[in-house]
N, C-alpha and C positions, 0 to 999 in steps of 0.2 A: 418554442424552443425545441431545437434538434434532439430527439430521443437520445442519439449516441452523445451527444455533449454533454446531456444529464447524466447518463452513466458515466460521463468519463468525470465530471464532477464529485459524482457518489464514490467512484474508487477513489479518485484523489484525497476526498475529504477522510475518509477511513483510513488511506495509507500512511497520510499526515499524522493523525491522530497517533496510529500505533509505532509509527517512527520517532514520535516525540519522546518515548520512553526507552529508546536505544540507543547506541554511540551514534548513530546517524541523525539524532536529533538537530544539530545545528547545521548540518548540509540541507536537511529538510527545512528548517526555518528560513534559512539563506533564500533557498531556492524558491519558496514560495513569497517572501518578500520583493526578489527580483522579478515576479511576475507583477505584483502590486506597483513596484518602481517604474516599469514600464509603461503600464497601462495608466496609473494614477498615483503619480511621482508624491505628491503630497502625503498619501495615506501609507506609504511603506513603512516608514518608522513606527506606526503605531499597529500595523498588521503585524510586525517584528516582533514588538512588545505584547501584543496580544497571544502570540504563539508562545512566549516565555510564559506567561501567565497560564495558559492551559496545559503546558507541561509541567507546571507547580500541580496543578488541580489535578492532572491525572496522577502523578507522584503521590500525592497525598490519597487519593481514592484508593490507589494499590496498597497502601500503609495499611488503611483501614477497612480493607475488603468492600469497597462500593465498587460492585460491577456495574452498575448504571451509567456511572459518570462517564464509563468511556464511549456509551453509545451515544450518549447526549451530545456529548463534545465532536463527536464524530457527524452527527447530524447538524449540528451548528457550521462546523467548518465546510461540509458540504454545500450546504446554502451559501455560504459566501463564496465559495470556488463558482458555484452556479449562478450566482449574480455578476461576479466578475467576467466570466464568459459570455454570460447574454450581454452585458454592456459592452465586452471587448473581445469579440468572439476571434480577433487576429491572435490572441493568445492561446488558443486551443493546442495548437501546435508545440508551443512552448512547455504548456502543462504536460502534453505527452510527453517530450521528452525528460524533462524533469522526472517523470513518474519512472521511467526506463532506466535512468540513471539511479536512481533512488532502490530500484530493485535487486534484494539481495541476493535473489534466486539467479544461479547461471544461466545463461540465455541459449548456451547450444547445451541441450541437454543430451545425453551418450544415447546411441541408437545401439538397441539389442536386437539381436535376431538369433533366433533358437530353431534348430531341426532334430528331430529324434524320429528313431525307429525302432519300435518294439514288436518282437515277435513271439509267438507261444506264450509261454506266462510271465512273461519279462515285466517289467514295471520301469517306468521314465518317468522321473521327477526332475522338472524345471522350475527354474525362479529367475526373473529380472533382475532380481536384488537378495534379499533375506528369505529364507526358507528353514521352516521350524517344523519339527516332528515331537511329536507326544503321543503318550498313551490313547489308544483307539477307545 
């Protein structure tokens, strides 16, 4: 298997499991089910149902403080997605697109450019975001 494809499946599995406990869980579930619907139409409904079960397991694990379940479920979905991409490499681009659509971070990060000149005993403090000062 192409290492890039394996990395994509790994990222997708982790992202999917993370999103199942957020407000974006339905979009994530529907997007993954649509991958299967195109590649293996007979399994799409089962995949959707399994994602619902995974979500329930994650929510129960959060409530009980079970920290290992998230990693186990991520690994499980990484494997499923990897096997899907091995069998249907044409779905690679669709999976990348889905991950981009589900990414909650803004895609265009603001650019920060700073210039400062200090002379003598002057001090310059610059920060691209937060800056905190405390006792020395």
